[in-house]
N, C-alpha and C positions, 0 to 999 in steps of 0.2 A: 198622614192624618196627623191630626194634634188635638184630639180628644180623648176623654177616659179611657177609652178601648183604643187597642191597634192589634188587626190581625196576628195570631202567630206569638204574640208579644206577653209572657208571662211573667212575671217577678213574684217571688215568693222570700221574704227574709227567714223562713223555719228549713228553706231546702239546704241541705250540705252541698250539693254539686252546683248550684248559683252562689252560694255564699263561698265556695273555693277561689272565684272569680267572678265578681257581679257585674265587672266593670263594662263588659260589651253589651250586657242586658241596661245597665244603667244609660249608657249612650244611645243605643234605641230610643228607651224612654224621654232623654232630653231632646231627641228630633221627633219622635213618632206621637208620642202622650204626656208632654210633659207635666199633664195632670194625668196620674195614670190611676185605675180602680181595679181594685182584686175581688175578684166576686166570692172567690173561696172564702177568702178569710174579712168580707166585706170591708176594707181600709182603701185608701187613698193615700198617693205619695206625688211629693214635689220633687223633681230631680236637676233643674237646671237653677244655676248660682243666684240670679235676679229673684229669684223665687223661695229659695231656701233661706237667703239674708233678711231678707225684708221679713219673712213670717217667723224666723227665729226670733225675732225682737217683737212679735205680735202674740204676748203672753193673754192678752185681754179675750183672744178668740181660739186659739188654739195652746190650751192649757197642760202643764206638767203634773199638777198635784192628784190625779189619779197613775201617775208612773211615765216614765218616759220611754218604756218598752214595751213593745208589744203584747208581750205574754202578763206582763201586770195590770197594763190597760182592759186586757180582756178577762181577767181573771176578778175582776171588779173587788182587788182584794185592797183593805186599809193601809194604808203606810203610816208607823208611827211616827211622830216628829222627830225632827232633827236631819232627816235625808234632803237635804235642800234641792238636791235634783231630782226630789219628786212632790216639790213646794211651788205655790204660788205665793203671790204678794198677798197680805201684810207680812203673812208668817214667814215666806222666804226670806223678805227684806231683815227678819228679827233674826234667823237664823244667820245669815251670811255674813251680817255687820261683825258676828262672833267668829266666825270663822276666815273672816279680812286680816282680824288679827294675828292669823297663827300664820298666815303663810305671807309673812312680811320681807322686803327685801333683805334684810339681815339676818332675818333665820335663814333665807336660803343661802346669803354669802359662807356664814357660818356652818352651814353643814357641807359645804363643798366640800374642804379638806377630809372629812370623813368618807365622805360617797366616794372620793378618790381611794382613800382606803381601803374603802372594799372592794373595789374594782382591782387594785392590786392585789389583792389577799387572793381574790378567785383566778385571777389571771394568772399569777405565779403558781398555783396549784397545778397549772395545765402546763407548764414550760417542760418543751421537749415532745407534747403531742401531737401528731400528726394529724389528729382530728378531734372535734368536740362537738356539743351539742350547745347554740348557741342561749338557744333557752334554759335547758335545766341545770347547764354548768355554770351559765354566767347571768344571762339576760332576767331571769327570774329571780335571781338572789340579789341583784341591785337595788332595784327598788324593795323589796321584802327588806333587805337590812336596812336602807335610809328612814323607810316609815317606821320600822319598828323601833328605829331609835329615837326618832321624833315623837312616839307617842310613848316611849318609857318602855316597850315589851322587850323583855330576854330574849336573847337569841335563840334560847332552846323552847321558846314557845310561838318564834316568826314563824316556824313549817307549817305547826298545825293551824295557824290560821288561814295561808295561801291555801293548803289542802282543802281548808274547811269553804272557801270563798271559789275554788274551781269547782268543787262537787256543786256549791248551791248555784253558779250560774251557768254551770256547762250543758250543754242541751242535750239529750240522749237519743235522740232520733231525730229526723229531718221533719218534724209536724209540730203544731202547736201545744206545750206542755202546761196545764193549770200551775199556777202560783199560789200557795199561799199563804198567812199569816204568819205561818209556823217559820217561813221561811225566812222573813224577818226578824223573830224572838230568837230563832235559832242562831243568826248572824252574830245579833248585838248580844245575847247574852255568853259567848265567848268571853267576852270581855269585862264580864262581871266582877270576877276574880282580883284582875288586874286592878281595875277600879277601886275596888274598895280597898286594897289593900295602897293604892294610891295615895287614897283619902287620909291614910293614918300617916303615909312616910310622903309628903309632899317635894316635889323635884323640880329641875327646869325642862320640863317636857309638855306636849303635849296636853297631856290626861290630867297635868294640876291644872295646866290653863282653863280647862275645860270644867274642871272641878269649882275652881273660884270665878269663872264667869257671872257675869249678871246681862241680861236681856230686861229691856224696858216693853212691858206686856200692859195695854188699857194705862197706860198713862204711870206705873209703877215699876221699878225696880225687884227683880226676882232671881233668886241662882236657877243654873238649868237644874230641872230634872233630872233623876237618875237615867230615866229611860232615854231622854235627851242627851244626854252625855255617852250613852253607851252606843245608841244610832249614831250621833257625829263621829264618834271612834272608829265604827264599825265602817262605815261608809267611808272615811277616811284612807283607813287601811285597806279596802277592794277595790275601791277608784285608784287609788295611788300606785297599787302592785300590778294589776290586769292591765291598765292601760300603757304605762312605763315598759313593763316586761313585752307586750305586741311591738310598741317602738323600736325596742333594743332589734327584736327579731326583723323587723322590715328594714332595716337600716343595714344590717349584714347583707340581707338577700339583694336590696336593691345595687348596693355597691359591689358584691358578687356580680350580678347583669351588668354591670356599668363599670369594667375596669381603667378605663380610661379616667372617669372620673374620680375614680377610687386613688387613683396614681396623683391628681392633682391634689387631694387631700393629704396626702401622707407629704408630697413637698410643701404645702402651705398652710401649715392646722388653722390659719385665721379663715377658712373657707369653710370648715367645720357647723358654724353655729346655722348659713345659710345653707350648708348639706341637709342638717335636721329638719330645718324650713320646709323644705320642699320633699324631705320622707314624708314629714307630716300632710304635705299637701296632696301627695300622691298615693299615698297608703293609711288613709286616717286611720287610726286604732278603734276608734269609736263612729264608725261611718253611716249611722242611721239613729237617728232621734224623732222617738214617736212622741204624739200629740193627742191627747182630748177636746174634739171638737165644742167648746162650750156655748157656740150660737150659729144658729143656720149664718154661712157665708157664699160667696160667688167666687170663683177661681177658674178663670180661664174658659168662661162661658157658662160654665157648669153650678149648679147649687150642691153643694155640700152643709148634708143636716146636721144640727145639733146631734151628739152624740155618737158622731164618727170615728173614728181613729183616722190621723194623720200621720204618714212618716215623714220628715222632713230629711232627704237622702243629701247629707252635707258631706259624702266622701262623692259621689256624683257628681255635685255641685262643684269640688275643688277641681274636678276635671273639664268643665264643662269650656269649650273651643269659644263661645260668646264671650266669656272672662278671660281666659288664659291661652293665649296662643298656642298651638299647636300644645293642648293639656292635657294629651294623651301619651307626653314621651316626658322622661325623669330628666332633669336637667338641675346641676345644684348652683349655677349662676342665675336662677330666674330670682326674681326678687317679687315682692306684693303680701298682701295678705290671704290669708286660707280661713277655711271656715270648720277646721278639725278640733279646735277649743272650743266651737260655739261661737253666739254671740249675743250681747243683750244681758238679762237678767242671769241670765246659767252660764255666761264665759266662764268658764274653767279655772277656779280658784287655785288650781294646783301647777298651771300649765308654765310655771318660772320654775319649778322643782322638777317637773318630767324633762324641760330643757336642759336643764343643768344636767341630769342622769344622763340623758342622752350623748349629749357632748362630752362630758368624761368618758362616759362608757368606751367611744369613739374612739378618742383621744388613747386610751390606753391599750384600746386592741389594734390599732395602725401601727403605734411604738413597737408594739411586739410584732404582729404579721401584717407585712404590707400587702400582701395577698393572699386571697383564699376564694375556694369554690365552694358551692350548695351540693350534697348529696341529696338530690331530690326526690331519689327514689326509699328515702329512708323517711323523710320530710313528710310532716301533717300537719293539717289548720285543726286549730282550736275553734269550736263552735260553740258560742253564746247568744243570748238574743241583745248583749249591750256592747260587746268589743269583739274585733275580729282581728285575725292573726294566727301567726304558727304557735302550735301546740310544742312542737317540736322542729329544728332547723340543725342538722349535724352540720358542721364544714370540715372542709377540709382544706388545711393551713399549710402557707410555704415561706 
């Protein structure tokens, strides 16, 4: 059956049991219901590579301006300006132009030695340990330190920001939870004191750059408003922390499960960038992109009404056998693009930063521990509406 419904096929992005391993269901969706409809929450989902890749570009029909997670769209909350993930042109283009000047190749190259220092400091503190938690003892620290440095946030304030982000996006149970405007306000108000201090004490960091940035609005140049600066800062801190943390966790998991491929990396570090890309394809940290349907459209012979919610399952598309031979297998020698950073207008601006952090983190791990195993009895997934990955991943090292 290839319509919007299939017998006994049920996908629910809020269900923790499904989220623990959605891939078997996504494979069935690709084969049996490439346009899937969930009656409980009244959303549609596309799971095949060609469909997802095409519609990620189709912003005129599938809009981000009401949110790119299902809970935000369903809550009908008004998103403050500056969250470019939740914006459509022309506002999106105005704000993205500002941030594109922030994540330049020069800046990424300049921060790599500092990222390596953060990795060395974290891992050296674990010297002699036979086990540690990849997430809390390492994976969560590296993006937190790196993003904190980029933004100009002192280390003593970085953990609070990460804790607040976890609390804001974490799901409390396996069902829909409404999102309010206060969620966004609480997120960006955490940075208000830092930004006001930085306004009087400029430095070579992103906050200063944002405070000095100008955007063209109705043909006139203007500085960013304080709300825009606050929202930018909050978005960079939240998105950069969560996705890279989950990526590092998936790297540790997959290389534990594929020891022969891990040993290849130990012998040849030049394979590491390709391995990071394969981890991104195989376990996308942000595997579900929600969109608001701005106009009635047709898909797989079905009519999708204006006002509907569409999920673009890039995590499923990344394993579509129609695009990737043996797509359900992990292979560090695989080549070719994936959809884990999106496509089109919303291609991830921080992709180079995430790749660099993951590569450096893996290099430093392999230099110390060529072998490790995961203690799955004490591992646990983190459940959010925007990212997917391990919340705790203890490993035994040798």
